[in-house]
PAMIKE-489124 format. One line per field, with one value per atom (N, C-alpha, C, O): residue in one letter; atom name; x, y, z. Coordinates in nm, 2 decimals. Layout:
# PAMIKE-489124
type = A,...
atom = CA,...
X = X,...
Y = Y,...
Z = Z,...
END
This chain:
# PAMIKE-489124
type = X,X,X,X,X,X,X,X,X,X,X,X,X,X,X,X,X,X,X,X,X,X,X,X,X,X,X,X,X,X,X,X,X,X,X,X,X,X,X,X,X,X,X,X,X,X,X,X,X,X,X,X,X,X,X,X,X,X,X,X,X,X,X,X,X,X,X,X,X,X,X,X,X,X,X,X,X,X,X,X,X,X,X,X,X,X,X,X,X,X,X,X,X,X,X,X,X,X,X,X,X,X,X,X,X,X,X,X,X,X,X,X,X,X,X,X,X,X,X,X,X,X,X,X,X,X,X,X,X,X,X,X,X,X,X,X,X,X,X,X,X,X,X,X,X,X,X,X,X,X,X,X,X,X,X,X,X,X,X,X,X,X,X,X,X,X,X,X,X,X,X,X,X,X,X,X,X,X,X,X,X,X,X,X,X,X,X,X,X,X,X,X,X,X,X,X,X,X,X,X,X,X,X,X,X,X,X,X,X,X,X,X,X,X,X,X,X,X,X,X,X,X,X,X,X,X,X,X,X,X,X,X,X,X,X,X,X,X,X,X,X,X,X,X,X,X,X,X,X,X,X,X,X,X,X,X,X,X,X,X,X,X,X,X,X,X,X,X,X,X,X,X,X,X,X,X,X,X,X,X,X,X,X,X,X,X,X,X,X,X,X,X,X,X,X,X,X,X,X,X,X,X,X,X,X,X,X,X,X,X,X,X,X,X,X,X,X,X,X,X,X,X,X,X,X,X,X,X,X,X,X,X,X,X,X,X,X,X,X,X,X,X,X,X,X,X,X,X,X,X,X,X,X,X,X,X,X,X,X,X,X,X,X,X,X,X,X,X,X,X,X,X,X,X,X,X,X,X,X,X,X,X,X,X,X,X,X,X,X,X,X,X,X,X,X,X,X,X,X,X,X,X,X,X,X,X,X,X,X,X,X,X,X,X,X,X,X,X,X,X,X,X,X,X,X,X,X,X,X,X,X,X,X,X,X,X,X,X,X,X,X,X,X,X,X,X,X,X,X,X,X,X,X,X,X,X,X,X,X,X,X,X,X,X,X,X,X,X,X,X,X,X,X,X,X,X,X,X,X,X,X,X,X,X,X,X,X,X,X,X,X,X,X,X,X,X,X,X,X,X,X,X,X,X,X,X,X,X,X,X,X,X,X,X,X,X,X,X,X,X,X,X,X,X,X,X,X,X,X,X,X,X,X,X,X,X,X,X,X,X,X,X,X,X,X,X,X,X,X,X,X,X,X,X,X,X,X,X,X,X,X,X,X,X,X,X,X,X,X,X,X,X,X,X,X,X,X,X,X,X,X,X,X,X,X,X,X,X,X,X,X,X,X,X,X,X,X,X,X,X,X,X,X,X,X,X,X,X,X,X,X,X,X,X,X,X,X,X,X,X,X,X,X,X,X,X,X,X,X,X,X,X,X,X,X,X,X,X,X,X,X,X,X,X,X,X,X,X,X,X,X,X,X,X,X,X,X,X,X,X,X,X,X,X,X,X,X,X,X,X,X,X,X,X,X,X,X,X,X,X,X,X,X,X,X,X,X,X,X,X,X,X,X,X,X,X,X,X,X,X,X,X,X,X,X,X,X,X,X,X,X,X,X,X,X,X,X,X,X,X,X,X,X,X,X,X,X,X,X,X,X,X,X,X,X,X,X,X,X,X,X,X,X,X,X,X,X,X,X,X,X,X,X,X,X,X,X,X,X,X,X,X,X,X,X,X,X,X,X,X,X,X,X,X,X,X,X,X,X,X,X,X,X,X,X,X,X,X,X,X,X,X,X,X,X,X,X,X,X,X,X,X,X,X,X,X,X,X,X,X,X,X,X,X,X,X,X,X,X,X,X,X,X,X,X,X,X,X,X,X,X,X,X,X,X,X
atom = N,CA,C,O,N,CA,C,O,N,CA,C,O,N,CA,C,O,N,CA,C,O,N,CA,C,O,N,CA,C,O,N,CA,C,O,N,CA,C,O,N,CA,C,O,N,CA,C,O,N,CA,C,O,N,CA,C,O,N,CA,C,O,N,CA,C,O,N,CA,C,O,N,CA,C,O,N,CA,C,O,N,CA,C,O,N,CA,C,O,N,CA,C,O,N,CA,C,O,N,CA,C,O,N,CA,C,O,N,CA,C,O,N,CA,C,O,N,CA,C,O,N,CA,C,O,N,CA,C,O,N,CA,C,O,N,CA,C,O,N,CA,C,O,N,CA,C,O,N,CA,C,O,N,CA,C,O,N,CA,C,O,N,CA,C,O,N,CA,C,O,N,CA,C,O,N,CA,C,O,N,CA,C,O,N,CA,C,O,N,CA,C,O,N,CA,C,O,N,CA,C,O,N,CA,C,O,N,CA,C,O,N,CA,C,O,N,CA,C,O,N,CA,C,O,N,CA,C,O,N,CA,C,O,N,CA,C,O,N,CA,C,O,N,CA,C,O,N,CA,C,O,N,CA,C,O,N,CA,C,O,N,CA,C,O,N,CA,C,O,N,CA,C,O,N,CA,C,O,N,CA,C,O,N,CA,C,O,N,CA,C,O,N,CA,C,O,N,CA,C,O,N,CA,C,O,N,CA,C,O,N,CA,C,O,N,CA,C,O,N,CA,C,O,N,CA,C,O,N,CA,C,O,N,CA,C,O,N,CA,C,O,N,CA,C,O,N,CA,C,O,N,CA,C,O,N,CA,C,O,N,CA,C,O,N,CA,C,O,N,CA,C,O,N,CA,C,O,N,CA,C,O,N,CA,C,O,N,CA,C,O,N,CA,C,O,N,CA,C,O,N,CA,C,O,N,CA,C,O,N,CA,C,O,N,CA,C,O,N,CA,C,O,N,CA,C,O,N,CA,C,O,N,CA,C,O,N,CA,C,O,N,CA,C,O,N,CA,C,O,N,CA,C,O,N,CA,C,O,N,CA,C,O,N,CA,C,O,N,CA,C,O,N,CA,C,O,N,CA,C,O,N,CA,C,O,N,CA,C,O,N,CA,C,O,N,CA,C,O,N,CA,C,O,N,CA,C,O,N,CA,C,O,N,CA,C,O,N,CA,C,O,N,CA,C,O,N,CA,C,O,N,CA,C,O,N,CA,C,O,N,CA,C,O,N,CA,C,O,N,CA,C,O,N,CA,C,O,N,CA,C,O,N,CA,C,O,N,CA,C,O,N,CA,C,O,N,CA,C,O,N,CA,C,O,N,CA,C,O,N,CA,C,O,N,CA,C,O,N,CA,C,O,N,CA,C,O,N,CA,C,O,N,CA,C,O,N,CA,C,O,N,CA,C,O,N,CA,C,O,N,CA,C,O,N,CA,C,O,N,CA,C,O,N,CA,C,O,N,CA,C,O,N,CA,C,O,N,CA,C,O,N,CA,C,O,N,CA,C,O,N,CA,C,O,N,CA,C,O,N,CA,C,O,N,CA,C,O,N,CA,C,O,N,CA,C,O,N,CA,C,O,N,CA,C,O,N,CA,C,O,N,CA,C,O,N,CA,C,O,N,CA,C,O,N,CA,C,O,N,CA,C,O,N,CA,C,O,N,CA,C,O,N,CA,C,O,N,CA,C,O,N,CA,C,O,N,CA,C,O,N,CA,C,O,N,CA,C,O,N,CA,C,O,N,CA,C,O,N,CA,C,O,N,CA,C,O,N,CA,C,O,N,CA,C,O,N,CA,C,O,N,CA,C,O,N,CA,C,O,N,CA,C,O,N,CA,C,O,N,CA,C,O,N,CA,C,O,N,CA,C,O,N,CA,C,O,N,CA,C,O,N,CA,C,O,N,CA,C,O,N,CA,C,O,N,CA,C,O,N,CA,C,O,N,CA,C,O,N,CA,C,O,N,CA,C,O,N,CA,C,O,N,CA,C,O,N,CA,C,O,N,CA,C,O,N,CA,C,O,N,CA,C,O,N,CA,C,O,N,CA,C,O,N,CA,C,O,N,CA,C,O,N,CA,C,O,N,CA,C,O,N,CA,C,O,N,CA,C,O
X = 3.49,3.51,3.37,3.28,3.39,3.29,3.25,3.35,3.14,3.09,3.18,3.24,3.18,3.26,3.42,3.46,3.47,3.57,3.58,3.67,3.45,3.38,3.39,3.44,3.35,3.38,3.51,3.61,3.52,3.64,3.66,3.57,3.78,3.83,3.92,4.00,3.91,4.00,3.96,3.86,4.06,4.04,3.97,3.98,3.89,3.80,3.85,3.78,4.02,4.09,4.16,4.18,4.17,4.25,4.19,4.14,4.18,4.11,4.29,4.39,4.28,4.44,4.44,4.39,4.50,4.48,4.61,4.71,4.60,4.66,4.73,4.65,4.87,4.90,4.94,5.03,4.85,4.87,4.90,4.84,5.08,5.10,5.06,5.05,5.02,4.98,5.01,4.90,5.08,5.14,5.24,5.27,5.29,5.40,5.41,5.35,5.46,5.45,5.45,5.43,5.48,5.51,5.64,5.64,5.74,5.82,5.89,5.93,5.92,5.99,5.88,5.92,5.73,5.65,5.57,5.53,5.58,5.59,5.46,5.46,5.35,5.25,5.19,5.25,5.07,5.01,5.00,4.95,5.04,4.99,4.90,4.85,4.84,4.74,4.62,4.54,4.60,4.44,4.51,4.49,4.55,4.59,4.52,4.51,4.46,4.37,4.45,4.55,4.37,4.39,4.30,4.26,4.26,4.15,3.99,4.02,3.92,3.78,3.78,3.70,3.95,3.97,4.06,4.07,4.14,4.27,4.40,4.38,4.51,4.59,4.57,4.59,4.55,4.55,4.42,4.42,4.28,4.19,4.18,4.09,4.31,4.31,4.43,4.44,4.50,4.58,4.54,4.56,4.42,4.35,4.27,4.26,4.17,4.08,4.16,4.12,4.25,4.34,4.37,4.38,4.39,4.46,4.33,4.34,4.24,4.06,4.01,3.95,4.04,4.01,4.08,4.05,4.17,4.23,4.19,4.12,4.22,4.27,4.13,4.05,4.12,4.00,3.96,3.85,4.12,4.13,4.20,4.32,4.19,4.32,4.37,4.31,4.47,4.49,4.55,4.67,4.44,4.55,4.63,4.57,4.78,4.83,4.86,4.94,4.76,4.73,4.87,4.90,4.92,4.97,4.97,4.88,5.04,5.03,4.85,4.78,4.82,4.65,4.58,4.54,4.55,4.51,4.36,4.28,4.32,4.18,4.13,4.08,4.16,4.10,4.07,3.97,4.21,4.16,4.07,3.99,4.07,3.94,3.86,3.83,3.80,3.69,3.64,3.52,3.78,3.73,3.69,3.61,3.76,3.76,3.71,3.63,3.66,3.64,3.48,3.45,3.41,3.25,3.27,3.18,3.44,3.40,3.45,3.56,3.35,3.33,3.50,3.55,3.59,3.71,3.83,3.95,3.79,3.91,3.94,3.89,4.05,4.09,4.19,4.25,4.18,4.22,4.33,4.26,4.43,4.58,4.64,4.69,4.65,4.69,4.87,4.89,4.93,5.10,5.15,5.23,5.10,5.17,5.27,5.30,5.34,5.51,5.58,5.70,5.44,5.50,5.60,5.66,5.64,5.77,5.91,6.00,5.93,6.04,6.05,6.15,5.98,6.00,5.86,5.76,5.92,5.83,5.80,5.69,5.93,5.97,5.84,5.79,5.82,5.73,5.59,5.51,5.53,5.41,5.35,5.23,5.51,5.42,5.47,5.45,5.50,5.50,5.38,5.34,5.36,5.19,5.13,5.05,5.13,5.01,5.02,4.92,5.13,5.20,5.09,5.03,5.08,5.06,4.88,4.82,4.84,4.68,4.67,4.55,4.75,4.76,4.70,4.76,4.57,4.49,4.53,4.61,4.52,4.58,4.71,4.80,4.70,4.80,4.94,5.06,4.89,4.97,4.92,4.80,5.03,4.98,5.06,5.18,5.00,5.05,5.09,5.03,5.22,5.25,5.25,5.32,5.19,5.18,5.19,5.19,5.21,5.18,5.13,5.20,5.03,4.95,4.98,4.88,5.12,5.15,5.22,5.32,5.12,5.13,4.99,4.90,4.95,4.81,4.82,4.72,4.96,4.92,4.92,4.88,5.00,4.96,4.87,4.77,4.88,4.76,4.71,4.78,4.54,4.51,4.56,4.54,4.62,4.65,4.79,4.85,4.84,4.99,4.96,5.02,4.87,4.84,4.80,4.83,4.73,4.67,4.81,4.80,4.92,4.98,5.14,5.22,5.15,5.21,5.12,5.15,5.03,4.97,4.96,4.91,5.02,5.02,5.14,5.16,5.25,5.40,5.43,5.55,5.32,5.32,5.36,5.34,5.49,5.59,5.61,5.55,5.72,5.74,5.86,5.94,5.88,5.94,5.89,5.80,5.94,5.85,5.87,5.95,5.76,5.71,5.75,5.73,5.80,5.81,5.82,5.88,5.75,5.73,5.88,5.95,5.89,6.03,5.96,5.88,6.00,5.94,6.09,6.15,6.12,6.21,6.34,6.43,6.34,6.45,6.46,6.53,6.40,6.40,6.31,6.21,6.30,6.21,6.09,6.15,5.96,5.91,5.85,5.90,5.70,5.59,5.43,5.38,5.36,5.40,5.47,5.52,5.49,5.54,5.45,5.40,5.43,5.37,5.44,5.55,5.37,5.48,5.37,5.25,5.45,5.42,5.39,5.47,5.29,5.31,5.37,5.37,5.46,5.55,5.67,5.77,5.68,5.79,5.73,5.81,5.61,5.58,5.66,5.72,5.70,5.75,5.87,5.87,6.00,6.09,6.09,6.12,6.02,5.98,5.92,5.98,5.84,5.79,5.91,5.93,5.97,6.08,6.17,6.19,6.20,6.27,6.25,6.13,6.35,6.33,6.44,6.54,6.42,6.50,6.63,6.66,6.70,6.86,6.90,7.01,6.86,6.92,6.93,6.84,7.02,7.03,6.92,6.88,6.86,6.73,6.60,6.50,6.60,6.52,6.50,6.50,6.50,6.42,6.36,6.36,6.30,6.23,6.33,6.33,6.41,6.51,6.56,6.52,6.64,6.75,6.61,6.60,6.54,6.42,6.42,6.51,6.39,6.36,6.49,6.48,6.62,6.68,6.78,6.89,6.69,6.74,6.67,6.72,6.52,6.44,6.43,6.31,6.52,6.50,6.44,6.44,6.40,6.26,6.26,6.37,6.15,6.15,6.11,6.04,6.17,6.13,6.06,6.12,5.92,5.84,5.81,5.74,5.88,5.88,5.73,5.66,5.67,5.58,5.55,5.64,5.41,5.43,5.32,5.21,5.38,5.30,5.41,5.47,5.44,5.49,5.52,5.62,5.33,5.30,5.40,5.42,5.44,5.49,5.60,5.65,5.67,5.78,5.76,5.83,5.58,5.59,5.51,5.40,5.58,5.54,5.60,5.70,5.48,5.49,5.55,5.49,5.66,5.72,5.73,5.71,5.75,5.79,5.68,5.57,5.71,5.63,5.60,5.49,5.75,5.76,5.72,5.64,5.77,5.66,5.49,5.42,5.45,5.31,5.27,5.20,5.32,5.28,5.30,5.22,5.38,5.42,5.30,5.26,5.27,5.14,5.01,4.93,5.00,4.90,4.90,4.80,5.02,5.02,4.96,4.86,5.01,5.03,4.86,4.79,4.83,4.68,4.53,4.43,4.57,4.56,4.52,4.42,4.67,4.71,4.63,4.56,4.66,4.55,4.42,4.36,4.36,4.22,4.15,4.02,4.23,4.16,4.19,4.15
Y = 1.37,1.45,1.53,1.58,1.51,1.54,1.67,1.75,1.71,1.86,1.94,2.04,1.85,1.89,2.02,2.13,1.98,2.01,2.15,2.23,2.16,2.30,2.41,2.53,2.37,2.47,2.55,2.47,2.65,2.71,2.78,2.86,2.77,2.77,2.89,2.88,2.99,3.07,3.25,3.28,3.32,3.45,3.50,3.46,3.60,3.66,3.75,3.80,3.77,3.85,3.69,3.67,3.61,3.49,3.42,3.31,3.53,3.49,3.38,3.44,3.29,3.25,3.11,3.01,3.11,3.00,2.89,2.93,2.75,2.63,2.58,2.52,2.58,2.51,2.33,2.30,2.24,2.11,2.04,2.04,1.97,1.91,1.78,1.74,1.68,1.51,1.50,1.50,1.50,1.49,1.37,1.34,1.30,1.23,1.11,1.06,1.05,0.86,0.76,0.64,0.85,0.76,0.65,0.56,0.64,0.53,0.51,0.39,0.57,0.48,0.40,0.32,0.41,0.37,0.22,0.12,0.26,0.10,0.12,0.05,0.19,0.17,0.35,0.43,0.40,0.51,0.53,0.44,0.67,0.70,0.76,0.77,0.84,0.94,0.91,0.97,0.78,0.71,0.57,0.45,0.60,0.48,0.50,0.62,0.41,0.44,0.50,0.47,0.58,0.63,0.72,0.83,0.60,0.64,0.63,0.56,0.66,0.68,0.73,0.72,0.79,0.91,0.81,0.70,0.86,0.88,0.96,1.07,0.91,1.03,1.15,1.26,1.16,1.32,1.39,1.51,1.30,1.35,1.41,1.48,1.36,1.43,1.56,1.65,1.48,1.68,1.78,1.89,1.74,1.85,1.91,2.04,1.82,1.84,1.93,2.05,1.87,1.96,2.15,2.25,2.14,2.27,2.40,2.53,2.29,2.37,2.42,2.52,2.33,2.38,2.52,2.58,2.57,2.75,2.81,2.91,2.75,2.82,2.78,2.68,2.91,2.93,2.84,2.80,2.81,2.77,2.67,2.70,2.57,2.47,2.44,2.35,2.48,2.46,2.32,2.30,2.20,2.08,2.04,2.00,2.06,2.00,1.85,1.79,1.81,1.67,1.63,1.71,1.55,1.49,1.32,1.29,1.21,1.10,1.05,1.11,0.97,0.94,1.10,1.12,1.19,1.28,1.28,1.33,1.22,1.16,1.14,1.23,1.03,1.05,1.09,1.07,1.19,1.31,1.41,1.47,1.45,1.50,1.51,1.59,1.36,1.31,1.32,1.34,1.28,1.27,1.38,1.36,1.54,1.67,1.70,1.62,1.75,1.87,1.93,2.04,1.82,1.89,1.96,1.99,1.96,2.04,2.18,2.20,2.28,2.44,2.48,2.56,2.40,2.47,2.42,2.46,2.35,2.31,2.31,2.25,2.38,2.44,2.28,2.20,2.28,2.16,2.19,2.22,2.18,2.20,2.10,2.02,2.08,1.99,1.95,2.00,1.91,1.93,1.84,1.75,1.87,1.73,1.70,1.59,1.76,1.75,1.71,1.71,1.65,1.56,1.53,1.56,1.47,1.35,1.44,1.38,1.58,1.64,1.68,1.75,1.66,1.64,1.75,1.81,1.76,1.86,2.00,2.04,2.11,2.19,2.25,2.37,2.15,2.25,2.24,2.32,2.12,2.13,2.24,2.28,2.28,2.40,2.53,2.63,2.54,2.64,2.67,2.78,2.58,2.55,2.59,2.67,2.55,2.58,2.69,2.73,2.78,2.96,3.00,3.11,2.96,3.07,3.10,3.17,3.02,3.03,3.11,3.11,3.15,3.22,3.34,3.41,3.37,3.49,3.55,3.65,3.52,3.57,3.63,3.60,3.73,3.83,3.69,3.69,3.62,3.50,3.38,3.35,3.27,3.13,3.02,3.03,2.92,2.81,2.73,2.73,2.63,2.55,2.41,2.40,2.34,2.17,2.07,2.10,1.92,1.86,1.72,1.65,1.68,1.52,1.48,1.46,1.44,1.32,1.36,1.32,1.46,1.55,1.50,1.57,1.38,1.42,1.43,1.42,1.45,1.47,1.62,1.66,1.68,1.84,1.92,1.95,2.00,2.00,2.14,2.24,2.13,2.23,2.39,2.50,2.39,2.47,2.51,2.58,2.46,2.50,2.59,2.69,2.60,2.69,2.85,2.94,2.86,2.94,2.97,3.09,2.94,2.99,3.03,3.10,2.98,3.08,3.16,3.27,3.13,3.27,3.40,3.51,3.38,3.47,3.54,3.64,3.49,3.55,3.57,3.58,3.59,3.66,3.77,3.86,3.74,3.84,3.86,3.82,3.92,3.99,3.87,3.90,3.73,3.63,3.50,3.47,3.41,3.24,3.25,3.31,3.18,3.11,2.97,2.92,2.93,2.79,2.72,2.78,2.58,2.56,2.46,2.41,2.47,2.34,2.27,2.30,2.20,2.09,1.99,1.90,2.07,2.01,2.06,1.98,2.15,2.22,2.19,2.26,2.06,2.01,2.08,2.09,2.15,2.26,2.14,2.06,2.16,2.11,2.18,2.29,2.15,2.21,2.23,2.13,2.36,2.41,2.52,2.58,2.56,2.68,2.83,2.84,2.87,3.03,3.12,3.15,3.15,3.28,3.39,3.40,3.46,3.62,3.62,3.55,3.70,3.65,3.73,3.71,3.85,3.89,3.84,3.91,3.71,3.61,3.54,3.53,3.48,3.42,3.45,3.35,3.58,3.61,3.53,3.43,3.56,3.52,3.34,3.29,3.30,3.15,3.10,3.03,3.15,3.14,3.10,3.02,3.25,3.28,3.16,3.10,3.12,2.99,2.90,2.88,2.84,2.72,2.64,2.64,2.55,2.41,2.41,2.46,2.34,2.32,2.42,2.44,2.55,2.64,2.62,2.59,2.64,2.61,2.64,2.57,2.78,2.80,2.74,2.78,2.62,2.54,2.45,2.33,2.49,2.43,2.48,2.60,2.46,2.53,2.55,2.66,2.47,2.46,2.57,2.68,2.54,2.74,2.84,2.85,2.89,2.98,2.97,3.06,2.92,2.96,2.97,2.99,2.96,2.99,3.16,3.21,3.22,3.31,3.38,3.46,3.36,3.45,3.42,3.42,3.41,3.37,3.36,3.43,3.27,3.20,3.24,3.26,3.26,3.29,3.12,3.05,3.08,2.95,2.99,3.08,2.92,2.91,2.76,2.68,2.74,2.65,2.60,2.69,2.49,2.43,2.29,2.20,2.27,2.15,2.06,2.01,2.05,1.96,1.86,1.92,1.73,1.63,1.62,1.62,1.61,1.65,1.72,1.67,1.86,1.89,1.84,1.89,1.69,1.62,1.47,1.40,1.48,1.39,1.33,1.29,1.34,1.30,1.11,1.05,1.09,0.95,0.91,0.93,0.86,0.83,0.66,0.62,0.58,0.40,0.34,0.37,0.24,0.13,0.14,0.15,0.15,0.14,0.31,0.33,0.40,0.52,0.49,0.50,0.45,0.44,0.35,0.40,0.25,0.13,0.23,0.24,0.31,0.37,0.49,0.54,0.52,0.64,0.57,0.62,0.47,0.38,0.34,0.37,0.26,0.25,0.36,0.34,0.51,0.59,0.64,0.68,0.60,0.68,0.59,0.63,0.46,0.37,0.38,0.36,0.41,0.43,0.55,0.56,0.64,0.77,0.77,0.86,0.67,0.66,0.57,0.57,0.49,0.40,0.50,0.46
Z = -1.41,-1.30,-1.21,-1.27,-1.05,-0.99,-0.97,-0.97,-0.96,-0.91,-0.85,-0.88,-0.76,-0.62,-0.72,-0.67,-0.81,-0.87,-0.93,-0.97,-0.92,-1.01,-0.90,-0.93,-0.76,-0.69,-0.66,-0.67,-0.63,-0.61,-0.47,-0.43,-0.39,-0.29,-0.26,-0.16,-0.33,-0.39,-0.33,-0.28,-0.36,-0.33,-0.45,-0.57,-0.42,-0.54,-0.66,-0.75,-0.64,-0.73,-0.82,-0.94,-0.73,-0.79,-0.90,-0.89,-1.05,-1.17,-1.25,-1.28,-1.26,-1.28,-1.34,-1.28,-1.48,-1.56,-1.50,-1.43,-1.53,-1.50,-1.62,-1.70,-1.67,-1.73,-1.70,-1.63,-1.76,-1.71,-1.87,-1.98,-1.81,-1.92,-1.90,-1.78,-2.05,-2.01,-2.14,-2.19,-2.21,-2.36,-2.38,-2.49,-2.25,-2.29,-2.28,-2.18,-2.33,-2.40,-2.25,-2.26,-2.11,-1.99,-2.03,-1.94,-2.12,-2.16,-2.02,-2.01,-1.91,-1.80,-1.71,-1.62,-1.75,-1.65,-1.73,-1.67,-1.88,-1.92,-1.98,-2.09,-1.95,-1.97,-1.95,-1.88,-2.04,-2.03,-1.88,-1.81,-1.78,-1.64,-1.65,-1.54,-1.76,-1.69,-1.67,-1.60,-1.75,-1.68,-1.60,-1.62,-1.56,-1.44,-1.30,-1.26,-1.22,-1.12,-0.98,-0.92,-0.96,-0.83,-0.77,-0.80,-0.63,-0.53,-0.66,-0.77,-0.66,-0.76,-0.92,-1.02,-0.88,-1.04,-1.07,-1.01,-1.19,-1.25,-1.21,-1.16,-1.22,-1.18,-1.25,-1.19,-1.34,-1.43,-1.38,-1.35,-1.35,-1.29,-1.17,-1.12,-1.11,-0.98,-0.93,-0.86,-1.04,-1.07,-1.08,-1.02,-1.21,-1.23,-1.15,-1.14,-1.07,-0.96,-0.87,-0.84,-0.83,-0.75,-0.77,-0.69,-0.90,-0.94,-0.98,-0.99,-1.00,-0.98,-0.88,-0.87,-0.80,-0.63,-0.60,-0.49,-0.68,-0.68,-0.78,-0.76,-0.92,-1.05,-1.11,-1.08,-1.22,-1.26,-1.38,-1.43,-1.40,-1.56,-1.57,-1.55,-1.60,-1.69,-1.80,-1.85,-1.86,-2.00,-2.02,-2.01,-2.06,-2.06,-2.21,-2.30,-2.22,-2.36,-2.33,-2.25,-2.43,-2.49,-2.61,-2.70,-2.60,-2.72,-2.74,-2.83,-2.68,-2.65,-2.64,-2.56,-2.71,-2.68,-2.68,-2.57,-2.75,-2.71,-2.74,-2.67,-2.83,-2.88,-2.74,-2.68,-2.70,-2.55,-2.45,-2.39,-2.41,-2.29,-2.34,-2.27,-2.51,-2.58,-2.50,-2.42,-2.53,-2.51,-2.37,-2.33,-2.26,-2.18,-2.10,-2.01,-2.12,-2.07,-2.17,-2.12,-2.27,-2.32,-2.29,-2.30,-2.26,-2.22,-2.06,-1.99,-2.03,-1.88,-1.89,-1.94,-1.83,-1.86,-1.84,-1.91,-1.71,-1.69,-1.76,-1.73,-1.85,-1.91,-2.08,-2.18,-2.07,-2.23,-2.27,-2.19,-2.37,-2.38,-2.55,-2.65,-2.57,-2.66,-2.70,-2.62,-2.80,-2.86,-2.89,-3.00,-2.87,-2.91,-3.02,-3.01,-3.09,-3.21,-3.23,-3.27,-3.22,-3.20,-3.06,-3.03,-2.97,-2.84,-2.81,-2.71,-2.91,-2.89,-2.88,-2.83,-2.91,-2.94,-2.77,-2.75,-2.67,-2.53,-2.48,-2.54,-2.31,-2.23,-2.24,-2.23,-2.27,-2.29,-2.43,-2.44,-2.52,-2.61,-2.61,-2.67,-2.51,-2.50,-2.38,-2.35,-2.30,-2.21,-2.30,-2.23,-2.38,-2.46,-2.54,-2.59,-2.55,-2.62,-2.55,-2.59,-2.40,-2.31,-2.26,-2.20,-2.24,-2.17,-2.35,-2.33,-2.43,-2.52,-2.56,-2.64,-2.47,-2.45,-2.29,-2.24,-2.23,-2.09,-2.12,-2.20,-2.07,-2.08,-1.92,-1.94,-1.81,-1.69,-1.66,-1.73,-1.51,-1.53,-1.45,-1.45,-1.41,-1.36,-1.38,-1.37,-1.41,-1.42,-1.38,-1.36,-1.36,-1.29,-1.41,-1.51,-1.39,-1.47,-1.37,-1.27,-1.42,-1.31,-1.45,-1.57,-1.37,-1.51,-1.48,-1.41,-1.50,-1.52,-1.43,-1.35,-1.39,-1.31,-1.18,-1.14,-1.11,-0.95,-0.92,-0.96,-0.85,-0.82,-0.65,-0.57,-0.62,-0.45,-0.39,-0.28,-0.53,-0.48,-0.41,-0.48,-0.26,-0.21,-0.27,-0.30,-0.29,-0.29,-0.24,-0.30,-0.12,-0.05,-0.06,0.02,-0.14,-0.19,-0.29,-0.28,-0.41,-0.50,-0.46,-0.53,-0.32,-0.26,-0.19,-0.18,-0.15,-0.07,-0.16,-0.11,-0.27,-0.36,-0.40,-0.42,-0.41,-0.49,-0.38,-0.41,-0.26,-0.18,-0.18,-0.11,-0.27,-0.28,-0.39,-0.43,-0.46,-0.64,-0.61,-0.53,-0.76,-0.80,-0.92,-1.02,-0.92,-1.10,-1.11,-1.19,-1.03,-1.05,-1.05,-0.97,-1.12,-1.08,-0.93,-0.87,-0.89,-0.71,-0.78,-0.89,-0.68,-0.66,-0.52,-0.43,-0.50,-0.35,-0.35,-0.44,-0.24,-0.17,-0.06,0.03,-0.09,0.03,0.10,0.05,0.24,0.31,0.20,0.17,0.17,0.07,-0.06,-0.13,-0.12,-0.24,-0.29,-0.21,-0.40,-0.45,-0.63,-0.70,-0.64,-0.67,-0.74,-0.77,-0.80,-0.85,-0.77,-0.71,-0.79,-0.94,-0.96,-0.86,-1.07,-1.04,-1.08,-1.19,-1.03,-1.00,-1.12,-1.10,-1.23,-1.36,-1.37,-1.39,-1.36,-1.41,-1.56,-1.62,-1.65,-1.74,-1.82,-1.94,-1.76,-1.83,-1.83,-1.86,-1.80,-1.85,-1.96,-2.05,-1.99,-2.13,-2.22,-2.27,-2.28,-2.42,-2.43,-2.50,-2.34,-2.34,-2.42,-2.52,-2.29,-2.33,-2.46,-2.54,-2.47,-2.64,-2.79,-2.87,-2.73,-2.84,-2.84,-2.94,-2.73,-2.76,-2.86,-2.89,-2.92,-3.00,-3.01,-2.93,-3.12,-3.05,-3.11,-3.22,-3.04,-3.05,-3.01,-3.06,-2.88,-2.86,-2.67,-2.59,-2.64,-2.48,-2.41,-2.32,-2.46,-2.38,-2.40,-2.34,-2.49,-2.47,-2.39,-2.41,-2.28,-2.14,-2.07,-2.11,-1.97,-1.88,-1.78,-1.73,-1.73,-1.62,-1.69,-1.66,-1.79,-1.83,-1.77,-1.64,-1.83,-1.86,-1.72,-1.70,-1.62,-1.45,-1.37,-1.25,-1.43,-1.34,-1.42,-1.38,-1.53,-1.57,-1.49,-1.42,-1.50,-1.46,-1.29,-1.26,-1.17,-1.08,-0.97,-0.87,-0.99,-0.89,-0.74,-0.67,-0.70,-0.53,-0.48,-0.54,-0.38,-0.34,-0.21,-0.15,-0.16,-0.06,0.00,-0.05,0.08,0.19,0.20,0.25,0.18,0.23,0.26,0.26,0.31,0.47,0.37,0.41,0.18,0.14,0.05,-0.04,0.08,0.02,-0.14,-0.21,-0.15,-0.23,-0.42,-0.53,-0.36,-0.48,-0.53,-0.63,-0.44,-0.53,-0.60,-0.66,-0.55,-0.58,-0.73,-0.72,-0.89,-1.01,-1.00,-0.96,-1.08,-1.12,-1.21,-1.32,-1.21,-1.34,-1.39,-1.50,-1.25,-1.22,-1.21,-1.16,-1.25,-1.14,-1.05,-1.01,-0.96,-0.82,-0.77,-0.67,-0.84,-0.80,-0.76,-0.66,-0.89,-0.91,-0.76,-0.67,-0.74,-0.56,-0.48,-0.39,-0.48,-0.36,-0.32,-0.21,-0.46,-0.47,-0.43,-0.35,-0.48,-0.42,-0.28,-0.22,-0.22,-0.09,-0.03,0.04,-0.02,0.06,0.06,0.15,-0.06,-0.06,0.03,0.07,0.02,0.06,0.24,0.32,0.26,0.41,0.47,0.58,0.35,0.47,0.46,0.51,0.39,0.35,0.47,0.48,0.55,0.64,0.78,0.89
END
C-alpha cells in the first residue's frame, strides 16, 4: 500500500473505525478475488485505501488465506487484523468478529471486494450520522458501506447461529436504516464473478485513458 493511503482527508472529529471483511472463499469467482490485480494494486488494497482516505483505522477480518493477508497488511499502522477461524459459516460471523474490535462511537462496515467506493462517499454518509444505520443508495438501489452507531453493536454481537436474527440483513432491518442517495455507482460494485471482474477492469482502463 502506498504512503499516500496513510494521509487522511477527513473531518477533525472523524476518528472512526471501518470493518472490512476479506474472509470468504470466493466460490462464485472460481479463484480468490481479494488479491486479483486492479490497476497497480489489488482489489483488496484499493478497498482498504479508499476507506483509509476517511477512516482512521481499518479492522480487516481474514479467514481463507488469512496468513497471506496477515503478512501483507500487518506492517500497516492503520490496519488491525482479526482472523475468523469459522469463516466457512458465512459473512455474518466475520462481521461480528470485526465489530467486537470497534472502539469508535460510529463505525463503517464494508467488504474487500468493493474497490470502487469513492472516498467521498464515506464523508457524505458521515455527515448524516445518527442513532440509526446510514446506508448509501445509487439510483434507488441500496449499497455499501454501512455507517453504524456503536450503540447497535451489542445486539448484533448477541446473535447466535440458527437464529433468524443471525444475519446482517435482518439486523439492519430492525435498526431502521436511513438511506442517503449518492452519486457513486461504486457502492453497488461488489466483484463476485469472473464476468463482474472483467467489467471492473474494463471500467478502470476506460477511465485511465
